[in-house]
Each structure stands twice: as C-alpha cells, then as structure tokens.
C-alpha positions in Angstrom: 110.9 114.6 68.6 109.7 116.5 71.6 109.2 114.6 74.8 106.9 116.0 77.6 107.3 114.2 80.9 104.7 114.8 83.6 106.1 116.6 86.7 104.0 114.4 89.0 105.1 111.1 87.4 106.3 108.3 89.6 106.3 107.5 93.3 103.8 109.4 95.5 104.6 110.2 99.1 102.8 107.1 100.5 104.6 104.7 98.1 108.0 106.2 98.6 107.5 106.1 102.4 106.6 102.4 102.2 109.4 101.3 99.8 112.1 103.3 101.6 110.8 102.0 105.0 111.0 98.4 103.8 114.5 98.9 102.6 115.5 100.5 105.9 114.0 97.5 107.9 115.8 95.0 105.7 119.1 96.8 106.2 118.5 96.8 110.0 117.6 93.1 110.0 121.1 92.0 108.9 119.9 88.6 107.5 116.8 88.2 109.8 113.7 87.3 107.9 111.2 90.1 107.5 107.7 89.5 106.0 105.4 91.8 104.1 101.6 91.2 104.1 100.5 91.6 100.5 102.4 93.4 97.7 103.9 96.5 99.3 103.0 98.5 96.1 101.5 97.4 92.8 104.7 97.2 90.8 106.5 93.9 89.8 109.9 95.5 89.5 109.7 97.0 93.0 108.5 93.7 94.4 111.4 91.8 92.7 114.0 94.2 94.0 112.7 93.8 97.6 112.5 90.0 97.3 116.2 90.0 96.1 117.0 92.1 99.2 115.4 89.4 101.4 111.8 90.5 101.9 109.3 87.6 102.1 105.8 88.4 100.8 102.9 86.6 102.4 99.1 86.7 101.8 98.0 85.7 105.3 99.1 87.0 108.7 99.2 83.4 110.0 102.2 82.8 107.7 104.2 85.4 109.5 106.9 84.1 111.9 108.6 87.4 112.7 108.5 91.2 112.1 105.9 92.0 109.4 105.5 95.1 107.2 102.1 96.4 106.4 101.9 97.6 102.8 101.0 101.2 101.6 97.4 100.1 100.8 96.7 99.1 104.4 95.1 96.0 105.9 91.9 94.9 107.6 91.2 96.1 111.2 91.1 92.6 112.6 94.6 91.7 111.2 96.2 94.1 113.8 94.5 92.1 116.6 95.6 88.8 115.1 99.2 90.0 114.9 99.0 91.2 118.5 97.8 87.8 119.7 100.5 86.0 117.7 103.1 88.5 119.1 104.1 89.6 115.6 105.8 92.9 115.6 104.0 95.1 112.9 105.8 97.8 111.0 103.0 99.8 109.6 103.7 101.6 106.3 100.1 102.2 105.4 99.8 105.5 103.5 98.8 108.3 106.0 96.0 109.2 103.5 94.6 105.7 103.8 94.8 105.8 107.6 92.8 109.0 107.5 90.0 107.3 105.6 90.0 104.5 108.1 89.6 107.0 110.9 86.8 108.9 109.1 85.0 105.6 108.3 85.3 104.2 111.9 84.1 107.5 113.5 81.1 107.8 111.3 80.2 104.1 111.6 80.2 104.5 115.4 77.9 107.5 115.1 75.3 105.5 113.1 76.1 106.6 109.5 75.5 104.5 106.4 78.6 104.6 104.3 79.1 104.7 100.5 82.7 103.9 99.5 83.5 104.9 96.0 86.1 102.5 94.6 86.7 98.8 93.7 85.5 96.3 96.2 88.4 94.0 95.3 91.1 96.6 95.7 93.5 96.0 98.7 93.0 99.6 100.0 89.2 99.2 100.0 89.3 95.7 101.6 91.0 97.4 104.5 88.8 100.4 104.6 85.5 98.4 104.6 86.6 96.7 107.8 86.3 100.1 109.5 82.8 100.8 108.0 80.7 98.7 110.4 77.8 96.7 109.0 76.0 99.4 106.9 77.9 100.2 103.7 77.7 100.0 99.9 80.6 100.0 97.4 80.1 102.2 94.4 82.6 101.4 91.6 80.8 103.0 88.6 77.7 105.2 88.0 75.7 102.0 87.5 76.1 101.1 91.2 74.6 104.3 92.6 70.9 103.2 92.2 71.6 99.9 94.0 73.5 101.7 96.8 70.6 104.2 97.4 68.1 101.3 97.5 70.2 99.7 100.2 70.4 102.9 102.1 66.6 103.4 102.0 66.1 99.7 103.1 68.4 100.2 106.1 66.2 103.1 107.5 69.3 105.0 108.4 69.0 108.8 108.0 72.7 109.7 107.9 75.0 109.0 104.9 78.8 109.4 104.6 80.5 109.2 101.2 84.2 108.5 101.1 86.5 107.5 98.2 89.4 105.3 97.4 92.6 107.5 97.3 93.2 106.8 93.6 89.6 107.1 92.5 88.8 108.9 89.2 88.1 112.6 89.9 85.9 112.9 86.8 83.9 109.8 87.7 83.4 111.0 91.3 81.9 114.4 90.0 79.2 112.4 88.1 78.5 110.1 91.0 78.4 112.9 93.6 75.7 114.6 91.4 73.7 111.4 91.1 73.8 110.8 94.9 72.7 114.4 95.7 69.8 114.2 93.1 68.5 110.8 94.2 68.8 110.4 98.0 65.7 111.3 100.1 65.6 114.9 101.4 65.5 113.8 105.0 68.9 112.1 104.7 71.8 114.0 106.3 74.6 113.8 103.7 78.3 114.1 104.6 80.8 113.9 101.7 84.5 113.6 102.4 86.5 113.8 99.2 89.3 111.5 100.2 91.0 111.2 96.8 94.7 111.8 97.4 95.9 115.3 96.3 98.8 113.7 94.4 96.2 111.5 92.5 94.2 114.6 91.5 97.3 116.4 90.3 98.5 113.4 88.3 95.1 112.9 86.6 94.8 116.6 85.8 98.4 116.7 84.4 97.8 113.5 82.3 94.8 115.1 80.7 96.6 118.4 80.0 99.6 116.6 78.4 97.5 114.1 76.4 95.6 117.0 74.8 98.7 118.5 73.3 100.7 115.5 72.2 100.5 113.0 69.3 101.4 109.9 71.3 100.9 109.3 75.0 102.9 106.8 77.1 101.6 105.7 80.6 104.1 103.7 82.7 103.0 101.5 85.6 102.1 98.1 86.9 99.4 96.1 85.1 97.6 95.6 88.4 97.9 99.3 89.5 94.5 101.0 89.9 95.9 104.5 89.6 97.9 103.6 86.5 94.7 102.2 84.8 92.9 105.5 85.5 95.8 107.5 83.9 95.6 105.3 80.9 91.8 105.8 80.6 92.4 109.6 80.8 95.3 109.4 78.3 93.2 107.4 75.9 90.2 109.7 76.1 92.4 112.7 75.2 94.9 111.3 72.8 94.2 109.1 69.8 97.5 107.2 70.3 98.0 106.0 73.9 99.8 103.0 75.3 100.2 101.6 78.8 103.5 99.8 79.5 105.4 98.4 82.5 108.9 98.8 81.1 110.7 100.5 78.2 111.1 97.1 76.5 107.4 97.1 75.6 107.8 100.3 73.5 107.2 100.0 69.7 109.9 102.5 68.6 109.0 102.1 64.9 105.4 103.2 65.7 106.6 106.1 67.9 109.0 107.5 65.2 106.0 108.7 63.2 105.1 111.2 65.9 106.6 114.6 66.8 105.3 115.2 70.3 105.4 112.4 72.9 103.8 112.6 76.3 105.0 110.5 79.3 103.2 109.9 82.6 103.8 107.3 85.3 101.6 105.9 88.0 102.2 106.4 91.8 103.9 103.0 92.1 106.4 103.4 89.3 110.1 103.8 90.3 112.2 106.6 88.9 114.6 104.3 87.1 111.8 102.8 85.0 110.7 106.3 83.9 114.3 107.2 83.1 114.7 104.1 80.9 111.7 105.1 78.8 113.0 108.7 78.5 116.5 107.5 77.5 115.0 105.1 74.9 112.9 107.9 73.4 116.0 110.2 73.3 
C-alpha cells in the first residue's frame, strides 16, 4: 500500500499562532484563570487539550472575569469596546489574514462602498467581518445567492462595490461567482475585487485535488465543524470515488481500506500534527 500525505496538511500559520499563543499565556498564568471567547480553532481535540491545561471557553464577553483570548477566527468590532469598558485584558490571536479583511472592509465601508462577502453568514470569521462592513452588505454563500445580492446592491443606489471572501472559501466556487458578478452588475458600478482567500487555503485545496485524482482512496482529517475541512472533503469526493472525512484514526475502516493500493491523506487547517501521525501510523 502506498500512502500519499499532503505537504500542506495540518495547522496553518494562523491556527498555529493562536494555539501556541494560548499555551504560552496559560504557562505564564501559573494557575490564574484565562478565558477564550469562542472555540480558539474548530477542532475538538485541540479544545479538550487546552481545557485540560486550564483554558475556560466562553460564548459571551460578559462571562469574562479576567484576561481573555480572542480566537483565530476573530470577533465582532463592538466586543473590543465592551472588553475595554469592562477592563478585560484582551490577548488577540485573530489570524493576521482575517485582520487584513477587517481593515479592507472597514476602509471601503467608510468610503461608501456596498460590500459582497463570499462565505457562510453563520461562520465565526464572517460574523466578525460583517461588523466592519457598515450597513450596506450582502453575504454570498453559493451561486444561488448572487442574484439576490445584486438586487440589494441596485436597490441601495450605491455605485461602488467591494467583493471580499472568507479566508477558507472555495477557490473553484469563487471563480464561478466572480464571473456571475462581473456579467450581471450594471456597467456604471465601480467594482473592486479583493481575493482574500488565504494562500495556505488555496495551496491545500489545489493539493487535495491533485492527490485525489491519483489515488484509489482519499482520507480527509479534520473537525466536523471546520469549514475548510468540509471544503477539502468536497474536493476529495469530486475527484476520488472513495473519500472519507474523519476526526481521528479510530474512525477508519481498515477492512475497507485494505482493498486499495494508493491512499491519499489531507488534513484541515485546524488539525494537529499528532492526529495526522496517528492516521499515517495506522495505515502503515
């Protein structure tokens, strides 16, 4: 059996920075309670490990009683103000790529742009980003949302449009949506497109496609609630007849895998190295 592991599998820079930052703060705390607003990353195993080290996860800034960590996905603009008023010390581990999107959105909103955000409205990253978009925006999750977004743009009377993307958005889907926007917005609209998909996401999606095309069985490792992992699974499934998405090695059906000669393995941006190694060792 040949196993092909993706070179880009596992923690991206932003996730690694947040997790290592949290561990460093916990070490410094020496028993003091440290909070984290929301899941620091979308991976149950990482969350469990940090909880065992003493990190307390909360869903509302009002629950914070001391130093609070901001997750890699970022938070709403107003939460920073609430923390300041409550004199809560914030340790901000928002991914730099997400902070860049916040800045782009805020600058263009101030300059009177309507904003299209490509991504899921319910994803934590986008909940934060939308708070920087002002009052004139639409969320485009799939191709079906484009027509509705353009109607809202026309109704607003605004003649300037900014298009930005969730860092983990599908590259292939965006190509289709970009084409639809360009073909359907009025000619008098000034269009600015900022492809804010993270470079690591692009690489991982491209490598997943390449591997899936040349293997008999494809394994995607990542959290069930991880957006980027779901996209990798979609890509794997589209290019390999036998594709599974798992959180840990325990979920593997070894009897099913034994029938295949070439196995591909890719992991989402929130998947720790030890979980990847467990899968590789089990396959070996």
